[in-house]
N, C-alpha and C positions, 0 to 999 in steps of 0.2 A: 743374185748375192752373193757377195765376197765374204771373206773370215777368213781376217785377223787373230790368228789361236792367241796373240799376245796381252787382246785387247777387248775380252767378253765385257767391262764398260760400258765400252763405246759401242761396241754390239749391240750389245740388248736395248739402250737408248734411241739409237738406228730406228732397229727394229721395232720396238714399241710406236713410238711415233708415227712412221711406216704404216705397221698393221692394223693400225688402234681399229678398235668399232664402239669405243667411246663415244656414244647420243645417236648411234645409226636407229636404235629403237625407241630414245625415248629416256628422259634419265630414270624414269621408273621401272628400266627392264631389269626384267630378271632369266631371262633367258638365253642370253645371247646368241648363237648362231642355232640355237634350233628354229629363232623365227623363223629360218632358211626352209625348214619343213611344214607346209603347208599344207590344208586338205587338198589340193590335185593333189603333190607329191607322194598321198597317204593313199589317193586310189591309182596312181603310175604305182607306186608299190603293192600295191593290193591284187592288182591286173598279171602282177609276177607270178602266182601260182599257178602251175600248171598241175604238175606231178602230184602235188598234197603229200610232198616227202619232208621231212621236217629234222633241223639238229638243235638241240642245246648244244650255247657254244659257252658255256659254263665251267671250269672245273670241281671237282667236288668239295663242298665241302666239310672236311674231316681233320682229323688231327695230322695226315699225312701230307699236308699243306706245303708250301715252301719256304712257309718262314720260321725264321729262328731267332727271333730278336730285334730285327734291323729297327731303330726310329719305335722300338719297345712294340712290335708288332709280331702277334703268337695267330697260332693255328686255330679254327673254333676249337671249343669244349663244349660236346654234346650232353648234356647231364640230364637222365629221365626222373621225373618226378613221382610219374606211377607207374607200374610196370604188371604185366599178365600175375608175376608173381605175388603182387600182393591183390592182385585180385582174386587167384584163386586160393589164396589163403583168409577170403574174406577180411582185408584189411582197411578197405575202403570205405565200408560203413554205406553201401549204397543196394535201392530196395530190390526186391524178387531177381535176384542172379546179375544182374548187369554190370560190367565192369566197363575197366577203361585203362589208356595210357594218355599219360601226357608227359612233355618235355621241353627243355630251356637249351637256347643255346647261346655262347658267351665268343663274344670277336669283337676286332677292329672292322670297322666300314670297309677299310683298303687291304686286309688281308688276303685276297684271294681275287676273281672276278668281280670288277667292280667299275662304277663311272667314279670321277676327280668332279668333284663340287666348282660352281663359279667360284666358293668361298676357299678353295682349298688351298689357291697359291696368291702370295701379292707382289706388287713389284713397289719398291722402294716405299713400302707401308701404303699402297693403294691399291685395292679391291678392282673385284670388275666395275666396268663406267667410269671408273675415276672416283670412287666414293672411299673415305676415309677405312682403312684396315680394322681398326679399333674400334667404330662404330657396326662394322657389320658383324666380325666375328666375336663373340663375347667367352666367357664362360656358361651362358644360356645357350652357345651354339651360334650356327649361321640364321640376324635376325630379319637380314632383308632376301640373302639371296640362300635359303635353304635348299638342298636338294629335293625336297618336296613338291616345287612350283613346279619340277621337269615330269614328273610324275603321269601325267595324263600324253606328253608329249613326242615318247619316244619312240617313233613306230611307221616303219615310211620303206622305201627305197633301198635297202641294201647291197654291198658292191664290193666285194673281195679282189683283193689287190693280193695274188700270192707270190710277193718278188722274190722269197726263196727258190718257189721252182722256176721262176724266168729267169732272173740273176744269178741265182746261188749255182755251187759245183755241180755240173751234169754227169762227173763219174760217181760222185757219190749219194747220201740222202741230199731229199731237198732244203738245205739249210744254209742260214748266211753264219758266218762266224763273230764270236765277240767284239766287239768295234768296230763293227762296221756301221757304216754311215750312209743311210738312203736316201738318195736327192729325190730332185724335183725330175728329172733325168731317169731314173729307175720307175718311180711311181707310174711316168708318162708310157715308158715301154712298157710295162706290165700291162697297163690299162689296154695297152694297142697289142700284144699279145693276145690277151684274153677275147679280145673285140667287144667289149666295155667302155662307154665312157661315165666320167665321174662329173656331176656338176651340183647347181645348187641344191639344196635341201638334200643331198643322200649322205646317208651312211657309213662312212669306209671303214673294213676291215682291212688289216694291212696283216701278214703272215710272215715272221722270220725263220721258224722254226725251233726259235729258242724252248719254247714250252716243249716241243717234241725232244729234241736232246735232252732239257730236262730230267723228262720220265723215263730216258733210255738209259742214262750213263747215272743217274742220280742228283737230288735237288743243288746240292753244291752252295752259290752263292748264285741263282738264281732269284731269289728278292734280295735285291739289295748291289747286286752285284755287275761287272762285266755283261754287257747282252750290245747283240745287233740293235738299231733302232731310228729314228730318223732324222735326219741332219737339221741343225739348226739354220740350213739356208732352204729348209724347205717351207718354213713360213712365209713366202711370197708365195707360192701352192697352196698353203692349206689359205690363207687370207683371200685370194684370188678364185678360187674354184667355189668357193658360198658354200663350201658344202656345211652340212647339220651338227656332223659329231664326225670322230676317229677313235678308232679300236687297234691294240693290236696285242700278240699273243706274249709282250715283251712285260715284265715289273715296272718299266718305266717307262714307256711309252719312245724316249727319244734312245739317242744312240750313248752309249757307258763305255769307257771312259767318256765324259764330255767331249767335245774339239775345241774348248779352249782350256788352258792352262790359269790353274785355279776357281775352276769355275763349278758347281750345281746345279744341274738341271736348267739350264736357259733357257731352251726351249720350253718348257713350262711357263716360266715368266712373260713370255712372251702369249702363247697362246691364251690362258687361262685368264688373268687379270685386264690384258688389255686387248685380246679378240673375243674372248667371251666364249673360247672354242669349248664343247663337250669329248673329253677324253676316258676313255675306257683299256683297261689297262688287265692283261694276264687272263685272257679270251682263248679259248680252246678252239681254234681254227679247224684242224687239223682231218676229223672225217668232214668239217663242210668243203673243205679243199680237196679232198680224195676225188669225191663227188663229182665236184664243179670242173676237174680234170677227166672226170670221166665221159662226163654229157656237155662237157664244152661249155656251159653257161654261167657266167660267175657275177649275176644280179637277183635278189629274191627279194620275198618281202620279209621285213626285218622285227621283232619286236622288244624291246629293252629299256621297257619302265626299270627305274630307279625305285627300291619302296621308300615310300612318303615320310621318310623318318624326320618330326622336324628339324626344322635346323642343323642338318647334318649337311657336313661339309665332303661327303661322300658315300656312298652305297651300294650294296652287293650286290647283284644284278643276275639272272639265268635267262640269257638271250634266248631267244628262239629264232631260225633261218625256216623260211616253209620255200620250197622252189615249185 
C-alpha cells in the first residue's frame, strides 16, 4: 500500500473503499471484526493455558495517570462515600456493630486502558456498516453499536507482537522512538521472530515500549502527543489477516505525528467505521512481554471484556492474559 503524504483525503477514500467490511455480516451487525472470534477460536485460546500464570494488562486507574486535559480527558477521580472512620464513630446507623465502606469513581471512559467502540469514530458522517452517524450516536449515547453488545465476546487467543524488542535498538531499552511507523513488514518480521502465527479471530497486542518510557521519564505528552504506532499502510494487513481486535501500549494506536500533512488519526478513520475493527489503547504489556521473552511463548488465553455500559462508545478494561 503506497502513501502520498500530500493527499490524505485521497488515501483515506481509497482505503475506505478497499478495506470496507460494510454488509459482510449483515446490515444489522454491531460486532464488526469480533465476528471472526467464534467458539472454535475460543477453545483454541483456552487450550493455550499451560502454566496458569496470569498478567493484568491494565494501567492503574488513579490520579497518577497520563491525562492532562487533552480533549477534556482527566484521570480517574476516586472518592470514598463511607469509610472505616464513619463505621468506628457509629455514623452509619447500622445495627449490631456492622460497618462498611463504599466508594465512587468519576472518569472519562477513554482515559486509561480501554477499548474504542464502533461508535467512536466516523468517516464523512458515516458510522460502522454505513449508518448515518447522527442516527447512531446522539446525546443519549450510541443507540446502535454501544459497547455493551461486545461484552460477552472479547475472549480468545491472544498474540503478543513485541515489535520494540525485535525492531528496536539492540543497544538500549526495547523501545521504539516517537514517530516510528510500524509497517506490515515489521509486524510480519516480529511474528516470525517470535515463532507465532497471526490470523482469523486473534486478538493482537503490539508493544512499542512507549508506556515503559513514559513510566521511566515521566508522562510528558504520552496522552495526546508524539508516539510510535501503526502506519496507515498497515490497513491492508489489518484487513487481510482477519484479526478480531488489536491493542497497543500507546494512547492512539497509530503513529504520531501522523504520516500525512494536515491529518488527524487517519488510520482510525479506516479501521473503526469502515473495517469494524476493535481497537485497544494504553494497555500495559511490559510484564507479559518480559515473560514471553523468557519462555519464548507469545500466544496465550486472553479475556478483555468491556464494561457493558449501555450506549458507550468506549470502555475501560482490565485485560487478563493467562499462559
